[in-house]
mmCIF file of the N, C-alpha and C atoms, coordinates in Angstrom:
data_MODEL
# 
_entry.id   MODEL 
# 
loop_
_atom_site.group_PDB 
_atom_site.id 
_atom_site.type_symbol 
_atom_site.label_atom_id 
_atom_site.label_alt_id 
_atom_site.label_comp_id 
_atom_site.label_asym_id 
_atom_site.label_entity_id 
_atom_site.label_seq_id 
_atom_site.pdbx_PDB_ins_code 
_atom_site.Cartn_x 
_atom_site.Cartn_y 
_atom_site.Cartn_z 
_atom_site.occupancy 
_atom_site.B_iso_or_equiv 
_atom_site.pdbx_formal_charge 
_atom_site.auth_seq_id 
_atom_site.auth_comp_id 
_atom_site.auth_asym_id 
_atom_site.auth_atom_id 
_atom_site.pdbx_PDB_model_num 
ATOM 1   N N  . MET A 1 1  ? 0.839   -1.179  0.000   1.00 0.00 ? 1  MET A N  1 
ATOM 2   C CA . MET A 1 1  ? 0.000   0.000   0.000   1.00 0.00 ? 1  MET A CA 1 
ATOM 3   C C  . MET A 1 1  ? 0.880   1.237   0.000   1.00 0.00 ? 1  MET A C  1 
ATOM 4   N N  . SER A 1 2  ? 0.357   2.281   -0.584  1.00 0.00 ? 2  SER A N  1 
ATOM 5   C CA . SER A 1 2  ? 1.071   3.553   -0.628  1.00 0.00 ? 2  SER A CA 1 
ATOM 6   C C  . SER A 1 2  ? 0.130   4.673   -0.212  1.00 0.00 ? 2  SER A C  1 
ATOM 7   N N  . PHE A 1 3  ? 0.673   5.594   0.556   1.00 0.00 ? 3  PHE A N  1 
ATOM 8   C CA . PHE A 1 3  ? -0.079  6.786   0.941   1.00 0.00 ? 3  PHE A CA 1 
ATOM 9   C C  . PHE A 1 3  ? 0.452   7.943   0.116   1.00 0.00 ? 3  PHE A C  1 
ATOM 10  N N  . ILE A 1 4  ? -0.434  8.606   -0.585  1.00 0.00 ? 4  ILE A N  1 
ATOM 11  C CA . ILE A 1 4  ? -0.061  9.735   -1.433  1.00 0.00 ? 4  ILE A CA 1 
ATOM 12  C C  . ILE A 1 4  ? -0.705  10.977  -0.860  1.00 0.00 ? 4  ILE A C  1 
ATOM 13  N N  . ARG A 1 5  ? 0.100   11.996  -0.629  1.00 0.00 ? 5  ARG A N  1 
ATOM 14  C CA . ARG A 1 5  ? -0.464  13.235  -0.089  1.00 0.00 ? 5  ARG A CA 1 
ATOM 15  C C  . ARG A 1 5  ? 0.057   14.421  -0.871  1.00 0.00 ? 5  ARG A C  1 
ATOM 16  N N  . ASP A 1 6  ? -0.814  15.366  -1.066  1.00 0.00 ? 6  ASP A N  1 
ATOM 17  C CA . ASP A 1 6  ? -0.460  16.628  -1.698  1.00 0.00 ? 6  ASP A CA 1 
ATOM 18  C C  . ASP A 1 6  ? -0.994  17.731  -0.794  1.00 0.00 ? 6  ASP A C  1 
ATOM 19  N N  . PRO A 1 7  ? -0.170  18.200  0.153   1.00 0.00 ? 7  PRO A N  1 
ATOM 20  C CA . PRO A 1 7  ? -0.647  19.210  1.093   1.00 0.00 ? 7  PRO A CA 1 
ATOM 21  C C  . PRO A 1 7  ? -0.913  20.569  0.439   1.00 0.00 ? 7  PRO A C  1 
ATOM 22  N N  . VAL A 1 8  ? -0.406  20.786  -0.756  1.00 0.00 ? 8  VAL A N  1 
ATOM 23  C CA . VAL A 1 8  ? -0.674  22.046  -1.450  1.00 0.00 ? 8  VAL A CA 1 
ATOM 24  C C  . VAL A 1 8  ? -2.134  22.111  -1.884  1.00 0.00 ? 8  VAL A C  1 
ATOM 25  N N  . SER A 1 9  ? -2.634  21.021  -2.463  1.00 0.00 ? 9  SER A N  1 
ATOM 26  C CA . SER A 1 9  ? -4.038  20.982  -2.898  1.00 0.00 ? 9  SER A CA 1 
ATOM 27  C C  . SER A 1 9  ? -4.926  20.224  -1.917  1.00 0.00 ? 9  SER A C  1 
ATOM 28  N N  . ASP A 1 10 ? -4.357  19.773  -0.795  1.00 0.00 ? 10 ASP A N  1 
ATOM 29  C CA . ASP A 1 10 ? -5.099  19.034  0.243   1.00 0.00 ? 10 ASP A CA 1 
ATOM 30  C C  . ASP A 1 10 ? -5.806  17.798  -0.307  1.00 0.00 ? 10 ASP A C  1 
ATOM 31  N N  . ASN A 1 11 ? -5.069  16.997  -1.084  1.00 0.00 ? 11 ASN A N  1 
ATOM 32  C CA . ASN A 1 11 ? -5.549  15.711  -1.585  1.00 0.00 ? 11 ASN A CA 1 
ATOM 33  C C  . ASN A 1 11 ? -4.771  14.605  -0.909  1.00 0.00 ? 11 ASN A C  1 
ATOM 34  N N  . TYR A 1 12 ? -5.481  13.545  -0.479  1.00 0.00 ? 12 TYR A N  1 
ATOM 35  C CA . TYR A 1 12 ? -4.852  12.436  0.231   1.00 0.00 ? 12 TYR A CA 1 
ATOM 36  C C  . TYR A 1 12 ? -5.457  11.135  -0.272  1.00 0.00 ? 12 TYR A C  1 
ATOM 37  N N  . GLN A 1 13 ? -4.582  10.174  -0.622  1.00 0.00 ? 13 GLN A N  1 
ATOM 38  C CA . GLN A 1 13 ? -5.062  8.889   -1.125  1.00 0.00 ? 13 GLN A CA 1 
ATOM 39  C C  . GLN A 1 13 ? -4.291  7.745   -0.498  1.00 0.00 ? 13 GLN A C  1 
ATOM 40  N N  . LEU A 1 14 ? -5.012  6.661   -0.252  1.00 0.00 ? 14 LEU A N  1 
ATOM 41  C CA . LEU A 1 14 ? -4.398  5.402   0.135   1.00 0.00 ? 14 LEU A CA 1 
ATOM 42  C C  . LEU A 1 14 ? -4.604  4.469   -1.050  1.00 0.00 ? 14 LEU A C  1 
ATOM 43  N N  . MET A 1 15 ? -3.496  4.004   -1.619  1.00 0.00 ? 15 MET A N  1 
ATOM 44  C CA . MET A 1 15 ? -3.544  3.180   -2.829  1.00 0.00 ? 15 MET A CA 1 
ATOM 45  C C  . MET A 1 15 ? -3.026  1.778   -2.523  1.00 0.00 ? 15 MET A C  1 
ATOM 46  N N  . ILE A 1 16 ? -3.533  0.823   -3.261  1.00 0.00 ? 16 ILE A N  1 
ATOM 47  C CA . ILE A 1 16 ? -2.964  -0.514  -3.249  1.00 0.00 ? 16 ILE A CA 1 
ATOM 48  C C  . ILE A 1 16 ? -2.259  -0.697  -4.588  1.00 0.00 ? 16 ILE A C  1 
ATOM 49  N N  . ILE A 1 17 ? -0.986  -1.011  -4.508  1.00 0.00 ? 17 ILE A N  1 
ATOM 50  C CA . ILE A 1 17 ? -0.166  -1.149  -5.708  1.00 0.00 ? 17 ILE A CA 1 
ATOM 51  C C  . ILE A 1 17 ? 0.749   -2.346  -5.489  1.00 0.00 ? 17 ILE A C  1 
ATOM 52  N N  . GLY A 1 18 ? 0.716   -3.296  -6.392  1.00 0.00 ? 18 GLY A N  1 
ATOM 53  C CA . GLY A 1 18 ? 1.613   -4.436  -6.265  1.00 0.00 ? 18 GLY A CA 1 
ATOM 54  C C  . GLY A 1 18 ? 1.038   -5.689  -6.886  1.00 0.00 ? 18 GLY A C  1 
ATOM 55  N N  . TRP A 1 19 ? 1.405   -6.809  -6.285  1.00 0.00 ? 19 TRP A N  1 
ATOM 56  C CA . TRP A 1 19 ? 1.006   -8.115  -6.800  1.00 0.00 ? 19 TRP A CA 1 
ATOM 57  C C  . TRP A 1 19 ? 0.335   -8.930  -5.701  1.00 0.00 ? 19 TRP A C  1 
ATOM 58  N N  . MET A 1 20 ? -0.718  -9.641  -6.066  1.00 0.00 ? 20 MET A N  1 
ATOM 59  C CA . MET A 1 20 ? -1.367  -10.589 -5.172  1.00 0.00 ? 20 MET A CA 1 
ATOM 60  C C  . MET A 1 20 ? -1.361  -11.930 -5.906  1.00 0.00 ? 20 MET A C  1 
ATOM 61  N N  . ASP A 1 21 ? -0.531  -12.842 -5.418  1.00 0.00 ? 21 ASP A N  1 
ATOM 62  C CA . ASP A 1 21 ? -0.244  -14.089 -6.128  1.00 0.00 ? 21 ASP A CA 1 
ATOM 63  C C  . ASP A 1 21 ? 0.322   -13.728 -7.498  1.00 0.00 ? 21 ASP A C  1 
ATOM 64  N N  . GLN A 1 22 ? -0.316  -14.129 -8.563  1.00 0.00 ? 22 GLN A N  1 
ATOM 65  C CA . GLN A 1 22 ? 0.178   -13.843 -9.915  1.00 0.00 ? 22 GLN A CA 1 
ATOM 66  C C  . GLN A 1 22 ? -0.594  -12.706 -10.590 1.00 0.00 ? 22 GLN A C  1 
ATOM 67  N N  . GLU A 1 23 ? -1.384  -11.970 -9.801  1.00 0.00 ? 23 GLU A N  1 
ATOM 68  C CA . GLU A 1 23 ? -2.243  -10.934 -10.381 1.00 0.00 ? 23 GLU A CA 1 
ATOM 69  C C  . GLU A 1 23 ? -1.815  -9.551  -9.926  1.00 0.00 ? 23 GLU A C  1 
ATOM 70  N N  . ARG A 1 24 ? -1.762  -8.625  -10.844 1.00 0.00 ? 24 ARG A N  1 
ATOM 71  C CA . ARG A 1 24 ? -1.412  -7.237  -10.550 1.00 0.00 ? 24 ARG A CA 1 
ATOM 72  C C  . ARG A 1 24 ? -2.607  -6.551  -9.901  1.00 0.00 ? 24 ARG A C  1 
ATOM 73  N N  . VAL A 1 25 ? -2.361  -5.832  -8.801  1.00 0.00 ? 25 VAL A N  1 
ATOM 74  C CA . VAL A 1 25 ? -3.415  -5.062  -8.144  1.00 0.00 ? 25 VAL A CA 1 
ATOM 75  C C  . VAL A 1 25 ? -2.998  -3.594  -8.135  1.00 0.00 ? 25 VAL A C  1 
ATOM 76  N N  . TYR A 1 26 ? -3.950  -2.732  -8.450  1.00 0.00 ? 26 TYR A N  1 
ATOM 77  C CA . TYR A 1 26 ? -3.698  -1.300  -8.489  1.00 0.00 ? 26 TYR A CA 1 
ATOM 78  C C  . TYR A 1 26 ? -5.032  -0.590  -8.325  1.00 0.00 ? 26 TYR A C  1 
ATOM 79  N N  . GLY A 1 27 ? -5.115  0.301   -7.379  1.00 0.00 ? 27 GLY A N  1 
ATOM 80  C CA . GLY A 1 27 ? -6.349  1.066   -7.236  1.00 0.00 ? 27 GLY A CA 1 
ATOM 81  C C  . GLY A 1 27 ? -6.367  1.901   -5.979  1.00 0.00 ? 27 GLY A C  1 
ATOM 82  N N  . SER A 1 28 ? -7.320  2.792   -5.950  1.00 0.00 ? 28 SER A N  1 
ATOM 83  C CA . SER A 1 28 ? -7.501  3.685   -4.811  1.00 0.00 ? 28 SER A CA 1 
ATOM 84  C C  . SER A 1 28 ? -8.385  3.008   -3.774  1.00 0.00 ? 28 SER A C  1 
ATOM 85  N N  . ILE A 1 29 ? -7.925  3.009   -2.523  1.00 0.00 ? 29 ILE A N  1 
ATOM 86  C CA . ILE A 1 29 ? -8.748  2.503   -1.430  1.00 0.00 ? 29 ILE A CA 1 
ATOM 87  C C  . ILE A 1 29 ? -9.525  3.658   -0.820  1.00 0.00 ? 29 ILE A C  1 
ATOM 88  N N  . ILE A 1 30 ? -8.828  4.758   -0.553  1.00 0.00 ? 30 ILE A N  1 
ATOM 89  C CA . ILE A 1 30 ? -9.450  5.962   0.008   1.00 0.00 ? 30 ILE A CA 1 
ATOM 90  C C  . ILE A 1 30 ? -8.891  7.175   -0.716  1.00 0.00 ? 30 ILE A C  1 
ATOM 91  N N  . HIS A 1 31 ? -9.760  8.111   -1.046  1.00 0.00 ? 31 HIS A N  1 
ATOM 92  C CA . HIS A 1 31 ? -9.348  9.415   -1.572  1.00 0.00 ? 31 HIS A CA 1 
ATOM 93  C C  . HIS A 1 31 ? -10.164 10.477  -0.843  1.00 0.00 ? 31 HIS A C  1 
ATOM 94  N N  . SER A 1 32 ? -9.469  11.369  -0.169  1.00 0.00 ? 32 SER A N  1 
ATOM 95  C CA . SER A 1 32 ? -10.158 12.452  0.531   1.00 0.00 ? 32 SER A CA 1 
ATOM 96  C C  . SER A 1 32 ? -9.461  13.772  0.248   1.00 0.00 ? 32 SER A C  1 
ATOM 97  N N  . THR A 1 33 ? -10.226 14.839  0.385   1.00 0.00 ? 33 THR A N  1 
ATOM 98  C CA . THR A 1 33 ? -9.697  16.184  0.203   1.00 0.00 ? 33 THR A CA 1 
ATOM 99  C C  . THR A 1 33 ? -10.181 17.051  1.361   1.00 0.00 ? 33 THR A C  1 
ATOM 100 N N  . LEU A 1 34 ? -9.457  18.122  1.601   1.00 0.00 ? 34 LEU A N  1 
ATOM 101 C CA . LEU A 1 34 ? -9.893  19.122  2.577   1.00 0.00 ? 34 LEU A CA 1 
ATOM 102 C C  . LEU A 1 34 ? -10.307 20.355  1.792   1.00 0.00 ? 34 LEU A C  1 
ATOM 103 N N  . HIS A 1 35 ? -11.513 20.839  2.075   1.00 0.00 ? 35 HIS A N  1 
ATOM 104 C CA . HIS A 1 35 ? -12.036 21.993  1.341   1.00 0.00 ? 35 HIS A CA 1 
ATOM 105 C C  . HIS A 1 35 ? -12.971 22.782  2.260   1.00 0.00 ? 35 HIS A C  1 
ATOM 106 N N  . ASN A 1 36 ? -12.706 24.062  2.405   1.00 0.00 ? 36 ASN A N  1 
ATOM 107 C CA . ASN A 1 36 ? -13.524 24.947  3.249   1.00 0.00 ? 36 ASN A CA 1 
ATOM 108 C C  . ASN A 1 36 ? -13.723 24.390  4.659   1.00 0.00 ? 36 ASN A C  1 
ATOM 109 N N  . GLY A 1 37 ? -12.658 23.830  5.216   1.00 0.00 ? 37 GLY A N  1 
ATOM 110 C CA . GLY A 1 37 ? -12.716 23.337  6.588   1.00 0.00 ? 37 GLY A CA 1 
ATOM 111 C C  . GLY A 1 37 ? -13.432 22.022  6.781   1.00 0.00 ? 37 GLY A C  1 
ATOM 112 N N  . LYS A 1 38 ? -13.780 21.354  5.697   1.00 0.00 ? 38 LYS A N  1 
ATOM 113 C CA . LYS A 1 38 ? -14.483 20.075  5.789   1.00 0.00 ? 38 LYS A CA 1 
ATOM 114 C C  . LYS A 1 38 ? -13.655 18.967  5.136   1.00 0.00 ? 38 LYS A C  1 
ATOM 115 N N  . ILE A 1 39 ? -13.868 17.759  5.605   1.00 0.00 ? 39 ILE A N  1 
ATOM 116 C CA . ILE A 1 39 ? -13.237 16.584  5.007   1.00 0.00 ? 39 ILE A CA 1 
ATOM 117 C C  . ILE A 1 39 ? -14.194 16.035  3.952   1.00 0.00 ? 39 ILE A C  1 
ATOM 118 N N  . TRP A 1 40 ? -13.756 16.052  2.705   1.00 0.00 ? 40 TRP A N  1 
ATOM 119 C CA . TRP A 1 40 ? -14.549 15.528  1.601   1.00 0.00 ? 40 TRP A CA 1 
ATOM 120 C C  . TRP A 1 40 ? -14.044 14.117  1.293   1.00 0.00 ? 40 TRP A C  1 
ATOM 121 N N  . ILE A 1 41 ? -14.901 13.124  1.437   1.00 0.00 ? 41 ILE A N  1 
ATOM 122 C CA . ILE A 1 41 ? -14.540 11.752  1.081   1.00 0.00 ? 41 ILE A CA 1 
ATOM 123 C C  . ILE A 1 41 ? -14.935 11.558  -0.382  1.00 0.00 ? 41 ILE A C  1 
ATOM 124 N N  . GLN A 1 42 ? -13.925 11.509  -1.245  1.00 0.00 ? 42 GLN A N  1 
ATOM 125 C CA . GLN A 1 42 ? -14.173 11.392  -2.686  1.00 0.00 ? 42 GLN A CA 1 
ATOM 126 C C  . GLN A 1 42 ? -14.362 9.933   -3.113  1.00 0.00 ? 42 GLN A C  1 
ATOM 127 N N  . HIS A 1 43 ? -13.685 9.022   -2.408  1.00 0.00 ? 43 HIS A N  1 
ATOM 128 C CA . HIS A 1 43 ? -13.816 7.592   -2.694  1.00 0.00 ? 43 HIS A CA 1 
ATOM 129 C C  . HIS A 1 43 ? -13.556 6.836   -1.402  1.00 0.00 ? 43 HIS A C  1 
ATOM 130 N N  . ASP A 1 44 ? -14.364 5.825   -1.137  1.00 0.00 ? 44 ASP A N  1 
ATOM 131 C CA . ASP A 1 44 ? -14.186 5.019   0.068   1.00 0.00 ? 44 ASP A CA 1 
ATOM 132 C C  . ASP A 1 44 ? -14.371 3.554   -0.296  1.00 0.00 ? 44 ASP A C  1 
ATOM 133 N N  . GLY A 1 45 ? -13.271 2.843   -0.375  1.00 0.00 ? 45 GLY A N  1 
ATOM 134 C CA . GLY A 1 45 ? -13.318 1.422   -0.704  1.00 0.00 ? 45 GLY A CA 1 
ATOM 135 C C  . GLY A 1 45 ? -13.079 0.536   0.505   1.00 0.00 ? 45 GLY A C  1 
ATOM 136 N N  . THR A 1 46 ? -13.331 1.066   1.707   1.00 0.00 ? 46 THR A N  1 
ATOM 137 C CA . THR A 1 46 ? -13.124 0.276   2.920   1.00 0.00 ? 46 THR A CA 1 
ATOM 138 C C  . THR A 1 46 ? -14.412 -0.434  3.310   1.00 0.00 ? 46 THR A C  1 
ATOM 139 N N  . GLU A 1 47 ? -14.278 -1.489  4.092   1.00 0.00 ? 47 GLU A N  1 
ATOM 140 C CA . GLU A 1 47 ? -15.454 -2.224  4.557   1.00 0.00 ? 47 GLU A CA 1 
ATOM 141 C C  . GLU A 1 47 ? -16.210 -1.462  5.628   1.00 0.00 ? 47 GLU A C  1 
ATOM 142 N N  . ASP A 1 48 ? -15.477 -0.854  6.567   1.00 0.00 ? 48 ASP A N  1 
ATOM 143 C CA . ASP A 1 48 ? -16.109 -0.175  7.704   1.00 0.00 ? 48 ASP A CA 1 
ATOM 144 C C  . ASP A 1 48 ? -16.626 1.207   7.364   1.00 0.00 ? 48 ASP A C  1 
ATOM 145 N N  . GLY A 1 49 ? -16.045 1.854   6.392   1.00 0.00 ? 49 GLY A N  1 
ATOM 146 C CA . GLY A 1 49 ? -16.455 3.202   6.032   1.00 0.00 ? 49 GLY A CA 1 
ATOM 147 C C  . GLY A 1 49 ? -15.609 4.250   6.723   1.00 0.00 ? 49 GLY A C  1 
ATOM 148 N N  . LEU A 1 50 ? -14.936 5.061   5.928   1.00 0.00 ? 50 LEU A N  1 
ATOM 149 C CA . LEU A 1 50 ? -14.073 6.111   6.464   1.00 0.00 ? 50 LEU A CA 1 
ATOM 150 C C  . LEU A 1 50 ? -14.873 7.117   7.279   1.00 0.00 ? 50 LEU A C  1 
ATOM 151 N N  . ALA A 1 51 ? -16.063 7.487   6.832   1.00 0.00 ? 51 ALA A N  1 
ATOM 152 C CA . ALA A 1 51 ? -16.876 8.474   7.553   1.00 0.00 ? 51 ALA A CA 1 
ATOM 153 C C  . ALA A 1 51 ? -17.167 7.997   8.973   1.00 0.00 ? 51 ALA A C  1 
ATOM 154 N N  . GLU A 1 52 ? -17.530 6.745   9.119   1.00 0.00 ? 52 GLU A N  1 
ATOM 155 C CA . GLU A 1 52 ? -17.834 6.209   10.450  1.00 0.00 ? 52 GLU A CA 1 
ATOM 156 C C  . GLU A 1 52 ? -16.589 6.163   11.336  1.00 0.00 ? 52 GLU A C  1 
ATOM 157 N N  . ARG A 1 53 ? -15.443 5.882   10.744  1.00 0.00 ? 53 ARG A N  1 
ATOM 158 C CA . ARG A 1 53 ? -14.194 5.892   11.511  1.00 0.00 ? 53 ARG A CA 1 
ATOM 159 C C  . ARG A 1 53 ? -13.850 7.305   11.971  1.00 0.00 ? 53 ARG A C  1 
ATOM 160 N N  . LEU A 1 54 ? -14.085 8.288   11.107  1.00 0.00 ? 54 LEU A N  1 
ATOM 161 C CA . LEU A 1 54 ? -13.827 9.677   11.489  1.00 0.00 ? 54 LEU A CA 1 
ATOM 162 C C  . LEU A 1 54 ? -14.739 10.111  12.625  1.00 0.00 ? 54 LEU A C  1 
ATOM 163 N N  . VAL A 1 55 ? -16.009 9.737   12.547  1.00 0.00 ? 55 VAL A N  1 
ATOM 164 C CA . VAL A 1 55 ? -16.962 10.072  13.621  1.00 0.00 ? 55 VAL A CA 1 
ATOM 165 C C  . VAL A 1 55 ? -16.524 9.410   14.925  1.00 0.00 ? 55 VAL A C  1 
ATOM 166 N N  . ALA A 1 56 ? -16.111 8.152   14.854  1.00 0.00 ? 56 ALA A N  1 
ATOM 167 C CA . ALA A 1 56 ? -15.652 7.447   16.054  1.00 0.00 ? 56 ALA A CA 1 
ATOM 168 C C  . ALA A 1 56 ? -14.410 8.106   16.654  1.00 0.00 ? 56 ALA A C  1 
ATOM 169 N N  . ALA A 1 57 ? -13.623 8.775   15.799  1.00 0.00 ? 57 ALA A N  1 
ATOM 170 C CA . ALA A 1 57 ? -12.421 9.472   16.265  1.00 0.00 ? 57 ALA A CA 1 
ATOM 171 C C  . ALA A 1 57 ? -12.726 10.876  16.777  1.00 0.00 ? 57 ALA A C  1 
ATOM 172 N N  . GLY A 1 58 ? -14.011 11.286  16.709  1.00 0.00 ? 58 GLY A N  1 
ATOM 173 C CA . GLY A 1 58 ? -14.400 12.584  17.261  1.00 0.00 ? 58 GLY A CA 1 
ATOM 174 C C  . GLY A 1 58 ? -14.669 13.684  16.266  1.00 0.00 ? 58 GLY A C  1 
ATOM 175 N N  . VAL A 1 59 ? -14.620 13.379  14.963  1.00 0.00 ? 59 VAL A N  1 
ATOM 176 C CA . VAL A 1 59 ? -14.923 14.392  13.949  1.00 0.00 ? 59 VAL A CA 1 
ATOM 177 C C  . VAL A 1 59 ? -16.439 14.535  13.841  1.00 0.00 ? 59 VAL A C  1 
ATOM 178 N N  . PRO A 1 60 ? -16.973 15.746  13.968  1.00 0.00 ? 60 PRO A N  1 
ATOM 179 C CA . PRO A 1 60 ? -18.427 15.927  13.848  1.00 0.00 ? 60 PRO A CA 1 
ATOM 180 C C  . PRO A 1 60 ? -18.919 15.598  12.432  1.00 0.00 ? 60 PRO A C  1 
ATOM 181 N N  . LYS A 1 61 ? -20.093 15.007  12.351  1.00 0.00 ? 61 LYS A N  1 
ATOM 182 C CA . LYS A 1 61 ? -20.669 14.688  11.039  1.00 0.00 ? 61 LYS A CA 1 
ATOM 183 C C  . LYS A 1 61 ? -20.839 15.932  10.180  1.00 0.00 ? 61 LYS A C  1 
ATOM 184 N N  . SER A 1 62 ? -21.002 17.083  10.815  1.00 0.00 ? 62 SER A N  1 
ATOM 185 C CA . SER A 1 62 ? -21.164 18.341  10.074  1.00 0.00 ? 62 SER A CA 1 
ATOM 186 C C  . SER A 1 62 ? -19.867 18.779  9.393   1.00 0.00 ? 62 SER A C  1 
ATOM 187 N N  . ASP A 1 63 ? -18.746 18.110  9.703   1.00 0.00 ? 63 ASP A N  1 
ATOM 188 C CA . ASP A 1 63 ? -17.456 18.424  9.084   1.00 0.00 ? 63 ASP A CA 1 
ATOM 189 C C  . ASP A 1 63 ? -17.048 17.401  8.033   1.00 0.00 ? 63 ASP A C  1 
ATOM 190 N N  . ILE A 1 64 ? -17.945 16.466  7.706   1.00 0.00 ? 64 ILE A N  1 
ATOM 191 C CA . ILE A 1 64 ? -17.648 15.404  6.745   1.00 0.00 ? 64 ILE A CA 1 
ATOM 192 C C  . ILE A 1 64 ? -18.639 15.495  5.593   1.00 0.00 ? 64 ILE A C  1 
ATOM 193 N N  . VAL A 1 65 ? -18.116 15.523  4.376   1.00 0.00 ? 65 VAL A N  1 
ATOM 194 C CA . VAL A 1 65 ? -18.956 15.549  3.175   1.00 0.00 ? 65 VAL A CA 1 
ATOM 195 C C  . VAL A 1 65 ? -18.706 14.259  2.403   1.00 0.00 ? 65 VAL A C  1 
ATOM 196 N N  . LEU A 1 66 ? -19.771 13.572  2.041   1.00 0.00 ? 66 LEU A N  1 
ATOM 197 C CA . LEU A 1 66 ? -19.653 12.365  1.221   1.00 0.00 ? 66 LEU A CA 1 
ATOM 198 C C  . LEU A 1 66 ? -19.615 12.786  -0.241  1.00 0.00 ? 66 LEU A C  1 
ATOM 199 N N  . GLY A 1 67 ? -18.422 13.156  -0.694  1.00 0.00 ? 67 GLY A N  1 
ATOM 200 C CA . GLY A 1 67 ? -18.250 13.683  -2.047  1.00 0.00 ? 67 GLY A CA 1 
ATOM 201 C C  . GLY A 1 67 ? -18.581 12.691  -3.136  1.00 0.00 ? 67 GLY A C  1 
ATOM 202 N N  . PHE A 1 68 ? -18.588 11.399  -2.818  1.00 0.00 ? 68 PHE A N  1 
ATOM 203 C CA . PHE A 1 68 ? -18.928 10.378  -3.814  1.00 0.00 ? 68 PHE A CA 1 
ATOM 204 C C  . PHE A 1 68 ? -20.438 10.283  -4.030  1.00 0.00 ? 68 PHE A C  1 
ATOM 205 N N  . GLN A 1 69 ? -21.215 10.938  -3.179  1.00 0.00 ? 69 GLN A N  1 
ATOM 206 C CA . GLN A 1 69 ? -22.676 11.010  -3.353  1.00 0.00 ? 69 GLN A CA 1 
ATOM 207 C C  . GLN A 1 69 ? -23.007 12.223  -4.227  1.00 0.00 ? 69 GLN A C  1 
ATOM 208 N N  . SER A 1 70 ? -24.076 12.145  -4.987  1.00 0.00 ? 70 SER A N  1 
ATOM 209 C CA . SER A 1 70 ? -24.491 13.299  -5.770  1.00 0.00 ? 70 SER A CA 1 
ATOM 210 C C  . SER A 1 70 ? -24.925 14.417  -4.816  1.00 0.00 ? 70 SER A C  1 
ATOM 211 N N  . PRO A 1 71 ? -24.767 15.684  -5.226  1.00 0.00 ? 71 PRO A N  1 
ATOM 212 C CA . PRO A 1 71 ? -25.189 16.783  -4.354  1.00 0.00 ? 71 PRO A CA 1 
ATOM 213 C C  . PRO A 1 71 ? -26.645 16.644  -3.897  1.00 0.00 ? 71 PRO A C  1 
ATOM 214 N N  . PHE A 1 72 ? -27.520 16.135  -4.739  1.00 0.00 ? 72 PHE A N  1 
ATOM 215 C CA . PHE A 1 72 ? -28.919 15.962  -4.368  1.00 0.00 ? 72 PHE A CA 1 
ATOM 216 C C  . PHE A 1 72 ? -29.068 14.938  -3.240  1.00 0.00 ? 72 PHE A C  1 
ATOM 217 N N  . LYS A 1 73 ? -28.363 13.821  -3.322  1.00 0.00 ? 73 LYS A N  1 
ATOM 218 C CA . LYS A 1 73 ? -28.494 12.748  -2.330  1.00 0.00 ? 73 LYS A CA 1 
ATOM 219 C C  . LYS A 1 73 ? -27.885 13.122  -0.983  1.00 0.00 ? 73 LYS A C  1 
ATOM 220 N N  . ARG A 1 74 ? -26.905 14.036  -0.969  1.00 0.00 ? 74 ARG A N  1 
ATOM 221 C CA . ARG A 1 74 ? -26.241 14.390  0.291   1.00 0.00 ? 74 ARG A CA 1 
ATOM 222 C C  . ARG A 1 74 ? -27.193 14.951  1.332   1.00 0.00 ? 74 ARG A C  1 
ATOM 223 N N  . GLN A 1 75 ? -28.263 15.611  0.899   1.00 0.00 ? 75 GLN A N  1 
ATOM 224 C CA . GLN A 1 75 ? -29.202 16.200  1.848   1.00 0.00 ? 75 GLN A CA 1 
ATOM 225 C C  . GLN A 1 75 ? -29.946 15.140  2.660   1.00 0.00 ? 75 GLN A C  1 
ATOM 226 N N  . PHE A 1 76 ? -29.917 13.906  2.198   1.00 0.00 ? 76 PHE A N  1 
ATOM 227 C CA . PHE A 1 76 ? -30.628 12.833  2.884   1.00 0.00 ? 76 PHE A CA 1 
ATOM 228 C C  . PHE A 1 76 ? -29.706 12.008  3.795   1.00 0.00 ? 76 PHE A C  1 
ATOM 229 N N  . THR A 1 77 ? -28.439 12.413  3.896   1.00 0.00 ? 77 THR A N  1 
ATOM 230 C CA . THR A 1 77 ? -27.504 11.708  4.780   1.00 0.00 ? 77 THR A CA 1 
ATOM 231 C C  . THR A 1 77 ? -27.405 12.476  6.094   1.00 0.00 ? 77 THR A C  1 
ATOM 232 N N  . GLU A 1 78 ? -26.710 11.914  7.045   1.00 0.00 ? 78 GLU A N  1 
ATOM 233 C CA . GLU A 1 78 ? -26.479 12.574  8.335   1.00 0.00 ? 78 GLU A CA 1 
ATOM 234 C C  . GLU A 1 78 ? -25.263 13.488  8.296   1.00 0.00 ? 78 GLU A C  1 
ATOM 235 N N  . PHE A 1 79 ? -24.628 13.573  7.114   1.00 0.00 ? 79 PHE A N  1 
ATOM 236 C CA . PHE A 1 79 ? -23.381 14.324  6.990   1.00 0.00 ? 79 PHE A CA 1 
ATOM 237 C C  . PHE A 1 79 ? -23.619 15.657  6.282   1.00 0.00 ? 79 PHE A C  1 
ATOM 238 N N  . ALA A 1 80 ? -22.565 16.471  6.211   1.00 0.00 ? 80 ALA A N  1 
ATOM 239 C CA . ALA A 1 80 ? -22.664 17.790  5.578   1.00 0.00 ? 80 ALA A CA 1 
ATOM 240 C C  . ALA A 1 80 ? -22.973 17.660  4.094   1.00 0.00 ? 80 ALA A C  1 
ATOM 241 N N  . VAL A 1 81 ? -23.579 18.695  3.537   1.00 0.00 ? 81 VAL A N  1 
ATOM 242 C CA . VAL A 1 81 ? -23.927 18.653  2.104   1.00 0.00 ? 81 VAL A CA 1 
ATOM 243 C C  . VAL A 1 81 ? -22.865 19.343  1.249   1.00 0.00 ? 81 VAL A C  1 
ATOM 244 N N  . GLY A 1 82 ? -22.021 20.131  1.824   1.00 0.00 ? 82 GLY A N  1 
ATOM 245 C CA . GLY A 1 82 ? -20.980 20.799  1.027   1.00 0.00 ? 82 GLY A CA 1 
ATOM 246 C C  . GLY A 1 82 ? -20.317 21.915  1.743   1.00 0.00 ? 82 GLY A C  1 
# 
């Protein structure tokens, strides 16, 4: 796994890169950005869910945006809309 961070644009990714047995694996597990004081989850490929882990760590739901959801659908979640 590789962690990629760009503190200039506030982009952060956890990638899986390598080999599993005889098969090449490559892809984003988590991609998040910081924008206007909120954590935007752009992609979440974890089983437990990054948003729930952040809440368990003390981050208010009002500071988390599910960026992978359409703007219309975000209003129906417990998290910030933007």
